[in-house]
C-alpha positions in Angstrom: 127.6 84.5 88.0 126.5 87.8 90.2 129.2 89.5 91.9 127.8 92.7 92.6 124.3 92.8 94.1 122.1 95.8 95.3 119.5 94.4 97.7 116.8 96.9 98.0 114.0 97.1 100.7 111.3 99.4 100.2 109.1 99.6 104.2 105.9 101.7 105.7 105.7 101.7 108.9 107.2 98.9 110.0 110.5 97.5 110.8 113.4 96.2 109.2 115.8 95.7 111.1 116.2 92.2 111.9 115.6 90.9 108.1 118.3 93.8 107.6 120.9 92.0 109.4 119.8 88.5 108.2 120.1 89.7 104.9 123.7 90.4 105.9 124.9 87.6 107.3 123.9 85.5 104.1 126.0 88.4 102.0 129.1 88.4 104.3 128.4 84.3 104.5 128.7 84.6 100.1 131.7 87.2 100.2 133.9 84.8 102.2 133.2 82.0 100.2 133.2 83.5 96.8 136.3 82.3 94.4 136.3 85.4 92.4 134.8 88.4 95.0 131.1 89.1 95.9 130.3 92.8 96.5 126.6 93.9 98.1 124.7 96.7 99.9 121.7 97.0 101.2 119.4 99.7 101.4 115.9 100.2 102.8 113.7 103.0 101.7 111.0 104.5 104.3 107.8 105.8 102.2 106.8 108.7 104.7 106.1 106.6 108.1 103.6 107.7 109.8 105.3 105.6 112.9 108.2 107.1 114.7 108.6 104.0 116.7 109.5 101.9 113.7 111.5 104.6 112.3 113.5 104.8 115.3 114.4 101.5 115.3 115.2 101.2 111.3 117.8 104.6 111.7 119.8 101.7 113.4 119.7 99.8 109.6 122.4 103.0 108.7 124.9 101.8 111.3 125.4 98.3 109.7 128.1 97.6 107.7 127.1 98.0 103.9 123.4 99.1 104.9 121.9 102.5 104.3 117.9 103.5 105.6 116.6 105.9 103.8 114.0 108.7 104.6 111.2 109.7 101.8 109.6 113.3 103.2 106.3 112.9 101.4 104.4 109.4 100.7 104.7 108.6 97.2 103.5 104.9 97.4 105.9 101.5 96.5 105.8 101.5 93.3 107.8 105.2 93.6 109.7 104.2 96.1 111.5 100.9 94.2 112.3 103.2 91.8 113.7 105.9 94.4 116.0 103.1 95.7 117.6 101.4 92.3 117.9 105.4 91.8 120.2 105.1 95.1 121.7 101.8 94.2 124.8 101.3 93.0 125.4 97.7 91.3 124.0 96.2 88.1 121.6 93.4 90.0 118.9 94.3 92.2 116.9 92.6 94.3 113.5 93.7 95.6 112.3 92.8 99.0 109.3 92.9 100.3 110.2 94.4 104.0 107.2 92.0 106.3 108.9 88.7 104.7 110.5 85.9 106.6 113.7 84.5 105.3 114.2 81.0 105.0 117.2 79.0 105.2 121.5 80.1 105.2 121.2 79.8 100.7 118.6 82.6 99.9 121.3 84.7 98.4 123.2 81.7 96.6 120.4 81.3 95.0 119.9 83.9 93.0 123.9 84.4 92.1 123.8 81.5 89.0 121.7 83.7 87.0 122.8 86.5 85.6 121.9 85.3 81.9 118.3 86.2 82.5 117.1 89.9 82.6 114.7 88.8 85.8 114.5 86.0 88.2 111.7 85.8 90.7 111.9 83.8 93.6 108.2 83.6 94.3 106.7 83.2 98.4 105.6 80.9 100.1 102.7 81.1 102.9 103.7 80.0 106.5 102.7 80.4 110.3 100.3 78.0 112.0 96.7 77.5 110.3 94.4 79.8 111.2 90.7 79.4 109.6 89.5 82.2 111.1 92.1 84.6 108.8 90.6 85.8 105.7 94.3 86.7 104.0 96.1 83.2 105.1 92.9 81.6 103.6 92.9 83.0 100.6 96.8 83.2 100.3 96.6 79.2 101.0 93.9 78.8 98.1 96.4 81.0 95.7 99.0 78.7 96.6 98.5 75.8 93.8 98.4 78.4 91.5 101.5 80.1 91.8 103.9 76.7 90.8 106.8 77.2 89.5 106.1 75.8 86.4 102.9 77.0 85.9 104.8 80.5 86.5 107.3 79.5 83.9 104.3 79.0 81.5 103.2 82.6 81.7 105.5 84.7 83.2 104.5 87.7 82.6 100.9 87.2 84.3 102.5 85.8 87.1 104.6 88.6 88.2 104.9 89.3 91.6 107.2 92.4 92.9 107.8 90.3 96.4 111.1 88.7 95.7 112.6 89.6 92.5 115.5 89.9 91.2 116.2 92.3 88.0 119.2 93.0 85.7 119.9 97.4 85.9 119.8 96.9 82.2 116.5 95.5 82.3 115.0 98.2 84.8 116.4 100.9 83.0 113.9 99.7 80.7 110.8 98.9 82.7 110.9 101.1 85.6 107.2 100.8 88.1 104.7 103.2 86.9 104.4 106.0 89.5 100.6 106.6 88.7 99.8 104.0 91.0 100.1 105.7 93.8 97.6 103.6 96.2 98.1 100.3 97.1 97.4 97.2 94.6 98.3 96.2 91.3 101.7 98.3 90.3 103.7 94.4 90.1 100.6 93.4 87.7 101.1 96.4 85.6 104.8 95.8 85.9 104.4 92.3 84.4 102.7 93.7 81.6 106.1 96.2 80.7 108.4 92.7 80.7 106.5 91.1 78.5 106.5 94.4 75.7 110.0 94.4 76.3 110.3 90.5 76.1 112.2 90.3 78.9 114.0 87.0 79.8 112.2 85.4 82.8 112.9 82.8 85.3 110.7 81.2 88.6 113.0 79.5 90.6 112.1 77.9 93.8 113.9 80.4 96.3 110.8 81.9 98.0 109.9 84.2 100.7 107.5 83.2 103.8 104.8 85.2 104.7 103.8 84.4 107.9 102.5 88.0 109.2 98.7 88.4 108.4 96.7 91.3 108.6 93.0 91.7 111.0 89.8 90.2 108.5 88.9 93.5 108.5 92.0 95.5 107.7 92.7 93.1 104.1 89.4 94.0 103.3 89.7 97.3 103.4 93.2 96.7 101.7 91.4 94.6 98.8 89.2 97.2 98.2 91.6 100.3 98.1 92.9 97.1 95.3 89.9 96.9 93.6 89.6 100.7 93.4 93.4 100.6 91.2 92.5 98.0 89.2 89.4 100.1 88.2 91.4 102.9 87.2 93.9 101.4 85.3 91.4 98.5 83.8 91.7 99.5 79.9 95.6 98.8 80.8 95.2 95.5 82.9 92.4 93.9 81.0 94.7 90.4 79.7 96.5 89.9 83.7 93.9 90.5 85.7 91.0 87.3 86.2 89.0 89.3 87.8 88.4 92.1 84.7 88.1 89.0 82.3 85.0 87.7 84.5 83.6 91.1 85.3 83.8 91.6 81.2 82.0 88.0 80.8 79.1 89.2 83.4 78.7 92.5 81.8 75.1 91.5 80.8 74.6 91.1 84.1 76.2 93.6 85.9 73.6 95.8 86.7 71.8 93.0 89.4 75.5 91.9 90.7 75.7 95.8 91.3 72.4 96.3 92.8 72.3 92.6 95.0 76.3 94.0 96.2 75.0 97.7 97.1 71.6 96.4 99.2 73.5 93.7 100.8 77.6 95.2 101.7 77.9 96.0 105.2 76.0 92.8 106.0 78.0 90.6 103.8 81.3 92.0 104.8 80.8 91.9 108.4 80.1 88.4 108.3 83.8 88.2 106.2 85.3 89.6 109.0 83.8 87.1 111.7 83.2 84.1 109.4 85.7 84.1 106.9 84.6 82.2 103.8 86.8 82.5 100.2 83.8 81.6 97.9 81.6 85.1 99.8 84.9 86.6 99.7 85.3 86.1 96.0 81.5 87.3 95.4 82.1 90.5 97.5 85.1 91.3 95.7 83.3 90.9 92.2 80.7 93.2 93.8 82.7 95.5 95.2 84.7 95.9 92.2 81.4 96.1 89.5 79.9 98.5 91.5 82.7 101.5 91.9 82.0 104.0 89.7 83.7 105.8 87.3 
């Protein structure tokens, strides 16, 4: 049973105060009921946010018992920020959570505690919010949910890894830190899954999801995906067995010049159509065309 836990939350231009208060409430409940005691800390690290309002509100985190808000002077990306959080934590178990998620129920923390005989435990995410066929991110996440069932994740634990919500022992994290070459968004968790595979880490997926209920605009999401694809292209040789898009791009190599030509000539029209009328089939074509059009 886990009795000492560091909860670590990287953030950028987002307010985490309510999330931290919620986590503190859940941890205090565990501490009150735990027969062998329970010690915890909650640390939020701000990756040099530009939004002064969110920084001002997050400063209140440090006024809460067992909670700390840290600010980095320079933006270095989520991979380095997670390492930074681990370096500033104190306990043998690390629970990494994304800042833009909701915590369901009263048992979120306690569900993780029995699994001290694993190296990594991943609780996953669930898509919440009102059904919105006009939002591309919502449609994409709902479409992908069946690909991330507990059974499927446990059958392919390293290829399915996502860093949104996972517990890891400090001993394992010491050997499998996030690669700080990933300074831009995207795919640092895919690479981390590869590292866990190489280390033969013992991973378990359980049903203990955070809830994704806040979705960026279509234009913001497409721009984010384009940045992610640029990262994927940079690390394509290292992630070849961990990305379905890379596998598809390799199979389509003989017709890649044609796909690249078509994408370059209709990109602006296609992107505008996705913003106004999101369509997952068109989105997949756009991602493929964008990736194949990236120059080394």
